[in-house]
C-alpha positions in Angstrom: 74.4 47.5 94.9 73.1 50.3 93.0 69.8 50.2 91.8 71.3 51.2 88.0 73.5 48.4 88.4 71.0 46.1 90.0 68.7 46.7 86.4 71.8 45.9 84.5 71.8 42.3 86.5 68.9 40.6 85.1 69.2 39.0 82.0 68.4 35.6 81.6 68.6 32.5 79.7 66.0 31.2 77.7 65.0 28.7 75.5 64.9 30.8 72.3 68.6 32.5 73.1 70.3 28.7 73.6 68.5 27.9 70.3 70.0 31.0 68.5 73.1 30.1 69.7 73.0 25.9 68.7 72.7 27.3 65.1 75.9 29.1 65.1 77.6 25.8 66.0 80.8 25.5 63.5 80.1 28.7 61.4 83.0 30.9 61.1 82.9 33.8 63.3 82.1 37.1 62.0 84.3 40.1 61.2 85.3 41.9 64.4 86.4 45.6 64.7 88.3 44.7 67.5 92.0 44.4 66.2 94.6 42.0 67.7 96.6 43.3 70.2 99.8 42.5 68.1 99.6 42.5 64.7 102.8 41.6 64.1 105.0 39.6 66.4 108.1 41.0 67.7 111.3 40.2 70.1 109.7 43.2 72.5 106.0 42.2 72.5 107.1 38.4 73.3 108.8 39.5 76.3 106.4 41.9 77.5 103.7 39.2 77.1 105.7 36.9 78.9 106.8 39.3 81.4 103.3 40.2 82.1 103.0 36.8 83.5 105.8 36.7 85.5 108.1 34.6 83.4 111.4 35.8 82.4 112.7 32.3 80.2 116.1 33.5 78.3 114.3 31.7 75.6 111.3 34.1 75.2 113.1 37.1 76.3 117.0 37.4 75.6 117.8 37.3 72.1 121.6 36.9 72.6 120.7 33.8 74.7 118.3 32.4 72.3 120.5 32.5 69.5 122.6 29.7 70.8 119.1 27.3 71.2 117.9 24.9 68.1 115.5 27.7 67.4 118.0 30.1 66.3 116.6 32.9 67.7 113.3 34.2 70.5 110.0 32.4 70.2 106.9 32.4 72.3 105.2 30.2 74.1 102.3 29.1 72.9 99.6 31.7 75.1 101.3 34.9 73.2 98.7 33.6 70.4 96.0 34.9 72.6 97.6 38.3 71.4 97.4 37.7 67.9 95.0 36.4 65.3 93.8 38.2 62.3 90.7 37.1 60.1 91.8 34.8 57.7 91.3 36.5 54.1 90.4 33.2 52.3 87.4 32.2 55.3 84.4 31.6 53.0 81.5 34.0 52.6 78.5 32.9 54.9 75.9 31.2 53.0 72.3 33.5 53.0 71.5 30.7 56.3 74.4 31.0 57.6 74.4 34.8 57.9 70.6 34.7 59.2 71.7 32.4 62.1 74.8 34.9 62.8 72.6 37.8 62.7 71.3 40.2 65.7 74.0 40.2 68.1 75.1 37.7 70.9 72.3 35.9 72.0 74.0 36.0 75.5 75.1 39.3 76.0 74.4 40.3 79.4 74.9 37.3 80.8 78.1 36.8 82.9 81.1 34.8 81.0 84.1 32.9 82.6 87.0 31.4 81.1 86.7 27.8 82.7 89.5 26.1 80.4 91.4 25.9 77.3 92.9 23.1 75.0 96.1 23.5 72.3 97.5 21.4 69.6 100.7 23.0 68.8 102.5 22.4 65.9 105.6 25.3 64.6 106.8 27.6 66.8 105.8 31.5 66.7 109.0 33.7 65.8 109.1 37.4 65.3 108.0 39.3 62.8 105.2 37.1 61.7 101.5 38.0 61.2 98.8 35.4 62.5 95.7 34.6 60.6 92.7 32.6 62.6 89.4 31.4 61.9 87.3 30.6 64.4 84.0 29.1 65.7 81.5 28.0 68.6 81.7 24.5 68.8 79.1 23.2 71.7 76.7 24.7 73.4 75.9 22.5 76.6 73.6 23.0 79.8 74.6 22.1 83.3 73.5 22.5 86.7 75.8 24.6 88.7 76.3 25.0 92.2 77.4 28.6 91.9 74.6 29.9 89.7 71.8 26.9 89.4 72.2 26.8 85.8 74.9 27.6 83.4 75.6 27.1 79.9 79.0 25.6 78.4 80.1 27.3 75.2 83.5 25.6 74.1 84.6 27.3 70.7 87.9 26.5 68.0 90.3 28.6 66.6 92.9 27.5 63.9 96.3 29.6 63.5 98.6 29.9 60.8 101.7 32.2 59.7 100.7 34.4 56.9 104.3 35.5 56.6 105.7 33.7 54.0 106.3 35.7 50.6 102.6 36.4 50.5 102.0 32.2 50.4 100.2 30.3 53.3 102.6 29.9 56.1 102.6 27.0 58.1 99.8 25.7 60.3 100.8 27.2 63.9 98.1 25.7 66.7 94.4 24.7 67.4 93.0 25.9 70.3 90.2 25.5 72.2 88.4 27.4 75.2 85.4 27.1 77.3 83.6 30.2 78.2 80.9 29.6 81.0 77.4 31.7 81.3 76.0 32.3 84.5 73.4 34.6 85.1 74.5 37.5 87.0 71.5 38.3 89.3 71.2 34.2 90.2 74.5 33.7 91.0 74.7 36.4 93.1 71.6 35.7 95.3 73.1 31.7 95.3 76.3 32.9 97.1 78.2 29.8 97.0 81.6 31.1 97.9 80.3 34.0 100.4 82.1 32.0 103.5 85.5 32.5 102.2 88.4 34.8 104.0 91.1 37.3 102.6 94.1 35.4 103.6 96.6 37.1 105.9 100.2 35.7 105.6 102.6 35.4 108.5 106.5 36.2 107.9 107.1 32.6 107.7 104.7 31.8 105.1 106.0 35.1 103.0 109.6 33.5 103.9 108.1 30.1 102.2 106.9 31.9 99.1 110.2 33.8 98.3 112.1 30.5 98.8 110.1 29.0 96.1 110.8 32.1 93.5 114.1 32.1 94.1 114.3 28.0 93.7 112.2 28.1 90.5 113.1 25.0 88.5 114.3 26.4 84.8 116.1 23.6 82.6 117.1 26.0 79.9 119.8 24.9 77.6 120.3 21.3 79.8 118.9 18.9 77.5 116.5 16.3 79.1 116.5 13.3 76.9 113.1 11.1 76.7 115.2 8.1 77.7 116.2 9.3 80.7 112.5 10.5 82.0 111.3 8.6 84.9 107.7 8.7 86.2 107.5 10.6 89.1 106.9 14.6 90.8 108.3 17.5 89.0 109.5 20.6 90.8 107.4 23.1 92.7 106.4 26.8 91.1 104.6 29.4 93.1 102.2 32.0 91.7 101.2 34.7 94.2 100.1 36.3 96.3 97.8 37.5 93.5 97.4 41.2 93.4 95.8 44.0 91.4 99.4 44.7 90.4 99.7 41.5 88.8 96.3 42.1 87.2 97.6 45.2 85.8 100.7 43.7 84.5 98.9 41.2 82.8 96.8 43.8 80.8 100.2 45.5 79.8 101.8 42.2 78.6 98.9 42.1 75.5 95.9 39.9 77.4 92.1 40.2 77.5 91.9 42.6 74.4 88.7 40.0 73.2 86.2 42.5 74.4 88.3 45.7 73.2 88.9 47.0 76.7 89.7 50.7 76.2 90.2 53.7 78.6 88.1 57.2 77.7 87.0 58.1 74.3 88.0 54.6 73.1 85.9 52.9 76.0 82.8 55.4 75.2 83.4 53.8 71.6 83.6 50.4 72.7 80.4 51.1 74.5 78.6 52.0 71.3 79.6 48.5 69.8 79.2 46.1 73.2 76.8 48.1 75.3 75.8 45.2 77.4 79.2 44.7 78.6 79.3 48.0 80.5 77.7 48.1 83.8 77.3 51.7 85.8 80.1 51.9 88.8 79.4 53.6 92.2 79.8 56.6 90.5 76.7 56.3 88.0 79.2 55.9 85.2 79.6 53.5 83.1 82.6 50.8 83.2 83.4 47.5 81.4 82.3 44.0 82.8 85.7 43.0 83.0 86.2 45.1 86.3 85.3 42.3 88.4 89.1 41.1 87.6 89.9 44.1 90.4 86.9 45.8 91.7 85.2 43.6 95.0 82.3 45.3 94.5 81.4 44.3 91.1 82.7 40.5 91.7 80.3 40.9 94.6 77.7 41.7 92.4 78.3 38.6 90.4 78.5 36.1 92.9 82.1 36.2 94.1 83.3 37.6 97.3 86.3 39.0 96.3 87.8 40.4 92.8 89.6 37.4 90.6 92.2 36.3 88.4 91.7 35.6 84.7 91.4 32.0 83.7 94.0 32.7 80.6 96.4 33.8 83.5 96.5 30.5 84.9 96.5 28.5 81.7 99.8 30.4 80.9 101.1 29.6 84.5 100.6 26.2 83.7 102.3 26.7 80.1 105.5 28.3 81.9 105.6 25.7 84.5 105.7 22.5 81.5 108.2 25.0 79.3 110.5 25.2 82.2 110.5 21.6 83.0 111.2 20.3 79.2 113.9 23.1 78.3 115.0 24.7 75.2 115.3 21.4 73.5 111.9 20.2 74.2 108.3 21.3 72.4 104.8 21.0 74.1 103.0 19.4 71.6 99.2 19.3 73.6 97.8 20.8 77.0 94.8 21.1 78.1 94.2 23.4 81.5 90.8 23.7 83.6 90.1 26.6 86.2 88.4 24.4 89.2 88.2 27.2 91.3 88.4 31.3 91.4 91.9 32.6 92.1 91.2 35.5 94.2 93.0 38.6 94.6 95.5 37.6 97.8 95.4 33.7 96.9 98.7 32.0 96.4 99.0 29.0 93.6 101.3 26.5 94.3 101.8 24.5 90.7 102.9 20.8 90.9 103.2 18.3 88.6 103.9 14.6 87.9 105.0 12.2 85.0 102.4 9.9 84.2 104.0 7.7 81.4 106.3 8.2 78.3 106.0 6.5 74.9 107.0 6.4 71.2 104.5 8.0 68.7 104.0 8.8 65.0 107.3 7.3 63.9 110.5 8.8 65.8 108.7 11.3 68.4 109.0 10.8 71.9 106.4 11.9 74.2 106.3 12.0 77.9 102.9 12.7 79.5 102.4 15.4 82.3 99.6 15.7 85.1 99.5 19.4 86.4 97.7 20.9 89.3 98.0 24.1 91.1 96.3 24.5 94.9 95.9 27.6 96.7 96.6 28.5 100.4 93.2 27.3 101.7 94.6 23.6 100.3 92.2 23.7 97.3 92.9 22.2 94.1 92.0 25.1 91.7 93.3 24.1 88.5 94.1 21.0 87.0 95.8 20.0 83.6 97.7 17.7 81.5 100.6 18.1 78.7 101.9 15.9 76.4 105.5 17.0 75.5 108.1 15.7 72.9 111.9 15.2 73.8 114.9 14.8 72.2 115.9 11.2 71.9 119.7 10.0 72.7 119.5 7.5 69.9 117.3 9.4 67.6 118.3 13.0 68.0 116.5 16.4 68.2 112.9 16.5 68.5 110.7 16.0 65.2 107.9 18.9 65.8 104.4 16.9 65.2 102.1 17.4 62.4 98.6 18.5 61.8 95.8 15.9 61.7 96.1 13.5 58.5 95.6 15.2 55.5 95.7 18.7 56.6 97.3 21.5 54.9 95.6 24.4 55.0 94.0 26.8 58.0 90.4 25.5 56.0 91.5 22.3 56.1 92.2 21.9 59.9 89.2 24.5 60.8 86.6 22.1 59.0 88.7 18.8 60.1 88.2 19.9 63.9 84.7 21.0 63.7 83.7 18.2 61.7 85.1 15.9 64.6 83.2 18.0 67.0 79.6 17.0 64.8 80.4 13.2 64.4 81.0 12.9 68.2 84.9 11.5 67.4 86.4 14.7 69.1 84.4 15.9 72.2 83.7 19.5 72.5 84.1 19.2 76.5 85.9 17.7 78.7 88.7 16.7 76.1 90.3 12.8 76.5 93.2 12.5 79.2 96.7 12.6 77.6 97.6 9.8 75.7 
């Protein structure tokens, strides 16, 4: 590690920094100069997004085929919202106390962050030619002992989305998302070296043939309707992702992901560095480069405590969502989803995704739900990803899926945001971990 890089690895947690973070809980986040990757959804950007994660589901990619579905055209998987979301213009202005709490920049700047999980509640489809408005806030600050870096701080945040493009009137509420970021001290994690003994895989021709076979046989229900009455408890089909390559990471970015920090090239990178200098670390040439390069640069990954470059948590989140969408088909609806990243997924690793039906029930008067357990296992036999989903399916007796509603009494993005934040504050809804499906 260069001396210049080592100097930038020394930021630490302090009681004062954590107290500043706690003061921010529930306050709508400040406007950002980073524009969403997609201001307006389109058939092309939806296709680019799903292709960037290795998905080519015609419901998301083929306008002609999508016209034949109940949706009448292309829609997007829920994780596409990660590429969208302008600030809702009706967000109330900060009070003087809130402005003081939100001032002074990021209290944890310079401390490394990993995405560890995400939870969705989905109400309406994302269609082309829409703008999406959002409102988000930190909803918790949780200190935890960590085998990776001795001490970590969990920061769950929540975001409400609504469609803004209905003749200037407030559009439908689309979804609520909670994401968990884990912050660890870079220097401490590097010295701890929890994963130092991991070796890169070298695949035999037989193992590559097994992976190819899984790709060739990837299950996708598509237009075949799965009725609720026909579902039974038991295993779901197998899906594979990998071996993970740097090319996969490049296409993940190309699809519009990982814009939260404003990752940009050349002069735009210079401009971004003026905005968030702690996000940039010197590389082996002594030049500034983004901390995000730990996802393709082994040297920086090792400097923050990992043996190799690793994937994005949102990438595996999208894989699990794809797995569920493949199983439910064009007529199903992903209502609630939760995914956790339990271990790092390194360049070279393969993820085998499996699931099972754990139960089914009628809910909310005329909606027919199925609960799924999800998991991803790497080639070392380690569980790297777990999750669950609750999906809604058509009924032979009652017809097509009735889309779910937001929480009772909620009609606007402000009401959804305030209802969720109030639930976290009261303890009715835990910031992390969320309850099991059902």
